[in-house]
Structure formats: C-alpha cells, structure tokens
C-alpha positions in Angstrom: -117.4 -22.6 -40.5 -118.3 -21.7 -37.0 -118.2 -18.2 -35.5 -115.0 -19.2 -33.1 -113.2 -20.7 -36.0 -113.8 -17.3 -37.9 -112.4 -15.5 -34.7 -109.4 -17.4 -34.4 -108.6 -17.0 -37.9 -109.0 -13.2 -37.9 -106.9 -13.1 -34.6 -104.2 -15.2 -36.2 -104.1 -12.9 -39.1 -104.2 -9.9 -36.8 -101.6 -11.4 -34.4 -99.0 -11.8 -37.7 -99.5 -8.0 -38.4 -98.9 -7.1 -34.7 -95.6 -8.8 -34.7 -94.5 -7.1 -37.8 -95.3 -3.7 -36.2 -93.9 -4.7 -33.0 -90.6 -5.6 -34.5 -90.7 -2.2 -36.2 -91.4 -0.5 -33.2 -89.0 -2.0 -31.0 -86.0 -2.0 -33.5 -86.5 1.3 -35.2 -89.1 3.8 -33.8 -88.4 3.0 -29.8 -85.4 1.2 -29.6 -83.8 -0.2 -26.2 -84.9 2.1 -23.3 -86.8 4.5 -25.3 -89.9 2.1 -25.3 -90.3 2.0 -21.7 -89.8 5.7 -21.0 -90.8 7.8 -24.4 -94.1 6.5 -25.2 -93.4 3.3 -27.0 -95.6 1.1 -24.7 -98.5 3.6 -24.8 -98.4 3.7 -28.5 -98.5 0.1 -28.5 -101.6 -0.4 -26.7 -103.4 1.6 -29.3 -102.3 -0.8 -31.8 -103.1 -3.8 -29.6 -106.7 -2.4 -29.1 -107.3 -1.9 -32.6 -105.5 -4.9 -34.1 -105.8 -7.6 -31.6 -109.3 -6.7 -29.7 -111.2 -4.7 -31.9 -111.0 -6.4 -35.5 -111.6 -10.0 -34.2 -114.2 -9.0 -31.7 -116.4 -7.5 -34.5 -115.9 -10.8 -36.3 -117.0 -13.0 -33.3 -120.1 -10.6 -33.2 -121.3 -10.6 -36.5 -120.1 -13.8 -37.9 -123.0 -16.4 -38.8 -122.3 -18.7 -41.6 -125.7 -18.6 -43.4 -125.8 -15.0 -43.1 -126.5 -13.4 -46.7 -124.7 -10.3 -45.9 -121.6 -12.0 -44.4 -119.2 -11.2 -47.0 -120.5 -7.5 -46.9 -120.0 -7.3 -43.1 -116.5 -8.9 -43.1 -115.3 -6.7 -45.8 -116.5 -3.7 -44.0 -114.9 -5.0 -40.4 -111.6 -5.5 -42.4 -111.9 -1.9 -43.8 -112.7 -0.5 -40.6 -109.9 -2.3 -38.7 -107.4 -1.4 -41.7 -108.2 2.2 -41.4 -108.0 2.3 -37.5 -104.9 0.9 -37.4 -103.3 2.8 -40.0 -104.4 5.7 -37.8 -102.9 4.1 -34.6 -99.4 3.4 -36.7 -99.3 7.0 -37.8 -100.0 8.4 -34.2 -96.9 6.0 -32.8 -94.8 6.9 -36.0 -95.5 10.9 -35.5 -94.4 10.5 -31.6 -91.7 8.5 -32.3 -88.1 10.1 -31.3 -86.0 11.3 -34.1 -83.3 12.7 -31.9 -81.6 12.1 -28.6 -79.9 15.6 -27.8 -77.5 16.2 -25.2 -77.5 19.7 -24.0 -75.5 21.0 -20.9 -76.4 18.1 -18.6 -79.8 16.9 -20.1 -80.7 14.2 -22.8 -83.8 15.5 -24.6 -85.7 12.9 -26.5 -87.2 14.8 -29.3 -90.1 14.0 -31.8 -90.1 15.7 -35.4 -93.1 17.8 -34.5 -91.1 19.3 -31.4 -88.6 20.8 -34.1 -91.5 22.1 -36.1 -92.9 23.9 -32.9 -89.7 25.9 -32.8 -89.6 26.3 -36.5 -86.6 23.9 -37.0 -86.6 21.6 -39.8 -86.0 18.0 -38.5 -84.5 17.2 -41.9 -81.1 18.8 -40.6 -80.8 15.5 -38.6 -80.1 13.7 -41.8 -76.7 15.4 -42.0 -75.8 13.1 -39.0 -74.4 9.7 -39.1 -76.0 6.6 -37.7 -79.5 5.5 -37.6 -82.5 7.4 -36.1 -83.0 8.4 -33.2 -79.8 10.3 -34.0 -77.5 10.8 -30.8 -76.0 14.1 -31.0 -74.9 16.8 -28.6 -75.1 20.6 -28.3 -71.8 22.4 -28.2 -70.7 24.6 -25.7 -67.7 26.8 -25.0 -64.9 24.9 -23.2 -64.9 27.6 -20.7 -67.0 27.2 -17.9 -68.4 30.8 -17.3 -68.8 31.3 -21.1 -70.8 28.1 -21.1 -73.1 29.2 -18.1 -73.8 32.4 -20.1 -74.9 30.6 -22.8 -77.3 28.6 -20.6 -78.7 31.5 -19.3 -78.9 33.5 -22.4 -81.1 30.4 -23.9 -83.4 30.6 -21.2 -83.7 34.3 -21.2 -84.5 34.5 -24.8 -86.5 31.2 -25.0 -84.0 29.7 -27.1 -83.5 26.3 -25.5 -80.0 24.8 -26.2 -81.6 21.6 -27.2 -83.0 23.5 -30.5 -80.0 25.4 -31.2 -79.2 23.4 -34.2 -76.2 25.2 -35.3 -74.4 24.1 -32.4 -75.2 20.3 -32.9 -72.2 18.0 -33.2 -71.6 14.3 -33.7 -70.8 12.5 -30.4 -67.2 11.9 -30.1 -65.8 8.2 -31.0 -62.9 8.8 -28.6 -63.1 10.2 -25.2 -66.9 9.9 -25.5 -67.2 10.8 -21.8 -65.8 14.4 -22.3 -69.2 15.7 -23.6 -70.9 14.4 -20.4 -69.5 17.2 -18.2 -72.0 17.2 -15.5 -72.1 13.4 -14.9 -69.8 13.2 -11.7 -72.0 16.1 -10.1 -75.3 14.4 -10.8 -74.3 11.3 -9.4 -74.0 13.0 -6.1 -77.6 13.3 -5.6 -77.8 9.5 -5.6 -78.0 7.3 -2.5 -74.8 5.3 -1.9 -77.0 2.0 -2.5 -78.5 3.2 -5.8 -75.1 4.6 -7.0 -73.3 1.2 -6.4 -76.2 -0.6 -8.8 -74.9 1.5 -11.8 -72.2 0.3 -14.0 -68.8 1.9 -14.1 -69.5 2.8 -17.6 -72.5 4.8 -16.9 -72.5 8.6 -17.8 -75.3 10.1 -15.6 -77.5 12.7 -17.1 -80.9 14.2 -16.6 -83.5 13.0 -19.3 -86.6 14.9 -20.8 -89.2 13.7 -23.3 -92.6 15.0 -24.0 -94.0 12.0 -21.6 -91.2 11.3 -19.0 -88.6 13.1 -16.9 -85.8 11.6 -14.8 -82.5 10.6 -15.0 -80.6 7.9 -17.3 -77.4 6.4 -17.6 -75.6 6.5 -20.9 -73.3 3.5 -21.6 -69.8 4.8 -22.2 -69.1 1.7 -24.5 -72.2 1.0 -26.4 -73.3 4.9 -26.5 -76.8 3.8 -25.5 -79.3 4.6 -22.8 -79.2 1.7 -20.4 -80.9 2.9 -16.9 -83.7 4.9 -15.8 -84.6 6.5 -12.7 -87.6 8.5 -12.2 -88.1 11.6 -9.7 -90.2 9.3 -7.7 -87.3 6.9 -7.4 -84.9 9.4 -6.0 -87.4 10.6 -3.6 -87.9 7.1 -2.4 -84.4 6.5 -1.9 -83.9 9.9 0.0 -86.9 9.1 2.3 -85.5 5.6 3.1 
C-alpha cells in the first residue's frame, strides 16, 4: 500500500466520523442560527483541525509499507487522534447553549457552566418541556413601573434577571408575542431599509452570549431565532 492510499483511507474514515459529529452539532448542540452566532463554527474548527487534518497528515508523514514499526506507529496515531478528538468534542459540548432565556428585552444564550458560575443548577432546565437548548422567559410584573423596579434591583444586587430561576416560565403557545414587550421599541433603532427586510413575524430582541452580542429576530410562528444583526451592522446602516 502506498503512502497516499493510506492517507486517503485514514482521511475517509476521519471524514465519516466528522459527518456524524457535524450532524450532532448542527441538530442538537447548536441548532439553527446558534451555530453561526454562539460558537458552533468556532468549535467545529477545533474538530476539523484534529479529525480531518492532524490524524491523516500524521499517517501521510510516518507511513512506509516496509517499516518494521508501522503497526505501532499507526496505533499511536489513532490513539493520539482519538484523545485529541475527544478533548475537542468535550470542549464543544461544554460550550453548547443549554438555554435561551428571554429576560426583559434580551435573549441570553447560556451554557451549563454559566449557571454554575452563579451557583445555579442547570438541571432545573429539565423541568421545562422541549429539546435543548430550552427556550424560556423570565416573568416580570405586568405593571411597567414594577417591572422596571425589578430590573434596577437585579442590577444593583448583581442578581441578573436571566439567572433568576424562580421566575423562569414556559413560553406561551398562544399570544406568543406578549412576552416580547420591547420588540416594537427596539425596532425603532433600525434603518427603514433594514426593517423592511425583516419578516412580519419577527419579534425583535437584543441577543447576548459568551461570544456574541447584537440583535435577533424570534419568529412568532416557529418560535426560533431567524435573523441576526450585529452592532457593527447597525452602525454601518446608521452611517450610510
């Protein structure tokens, strides 16, 4: 067997593993728009580097058909690649969002470790229906003044609304838009040509994650994130 054939076989096996992991990442860990705006692509680059580049490249370098230690070398490469890949997958898994929390005027994408940073147990999310990441909201008083007082209090006591798990509620099936109380006010910051590009079903909200901040549309029909605008996008539109 030639060096390049060995490389091709190793690459084909690695590509099959990669496709399985890609399906998991896109379907379960970073579904939809989250792949682009919450670190899914960054995590995927780690897996690509380890699985599709590092392993096959090492095989290409060390492979020599009549080499006495070839079997041992290939075993070490496979073990090394497996360990690195497992580490990369573990990093991506740990950073995946487990919850999308609508608190006041912002959707927060939160990983499990962010709950632990605030001494909260992410297992509480299991009480809510649906698949992960759980999309829920923080309930505030209906009275505007009372709601504003709660927002100020959360900031003053370093008790962010998105971590007040006792206020977590399931998003309503009917009149879904009622919990997006600031959607229309936020849309006023958009340039007219930008707003026209957004669908009528768009409930506009701020968006924050560990890696990204900006604005998103939450589709009132599908209840999923549909469009993302960064602060730079808005600045560009305002300047133009």
